[in-house]
C-alpha positions, 0 to 999 in steps of 0.5 A: 335864548332867541331859539327858546323865544322862537319855540315859545312863540311857535307854541303860542301860535299853534295853540291859537290855531287849535283854539280857532279850529275848536271855535269853528267846530263848536255849534251851539247846543240846541234847546231841549224839547221838554215834552220829548224829554218827558215822554222819553223819561216816562217810558224808561223802565223803572221798578213800577213801570217795568216795560216789556222784557227783552230776551237775550237769547234767541226764542227766550221768552221771559214770561212763558213758563213752557217756552224755551228754557222752561221754568223747570230747567231754570230752577234746576240750573239755579239749584246747581250752583258752582262748586265754590259756592257749596261749603265756601271758604270765607276769610280762611274759614270753611263754611261747612254745610252752607251754600253761598249764592251771588246775584251776579251768578244768578243773573248770568244763569237766568239772563238779565232780562229776568231782572229789574233794579229795585232802588229801595233794596239797592239791587236787582230783583226778579221782574214781576212777570218773570216766569221764575217769579210767577212759577218758580215755587211751583217748579221747586225753588226753595221758599227762602231763595225765592223770596230773596230773588223777588226782594221780599226778604228783609235784608240782614242788618248784620250783613253788608252783602246785599247781593249774596244769599246764604242758605243751609245745604239742607234747605237748598234743594228742590221742594215739592209744593205740588207733588206729582 
């Protein structure tokens, strides 16, 4: 019994020692400078104040349609979804003649720099100055897909998939708004 008391008293001493060390290390938190916080928060990118895009790839210019990874190249990539997106199987049923595009794949294809979060929709949409938004239709992006990427499309009230775009295969091809 005495050995148990010794162990418990040693444990109490250890806890007290650690508490003392923690008290020594704890410095009071300096008061926040409200002006500095307000300046930092006002500069944070929001849907209204997007801030400059940050390219994720070397020499990738998000706004210039003729810069590295031109808008034509990006539209071509967007119109070539992974194999499992064409005629996808959903709940054991093959959705023949359909294309299922997920926003995560689009963001990986274009890079995050082209997107900003729209709090109203609860998902990412193309930035106002993204070359895909400004020149995508001219490069042949289908109108419905373009509107979904920009957040201009009314969300489907019957669908829980905000981050998914469904289209018919016949609609999901390069359009020629400006024939050559």
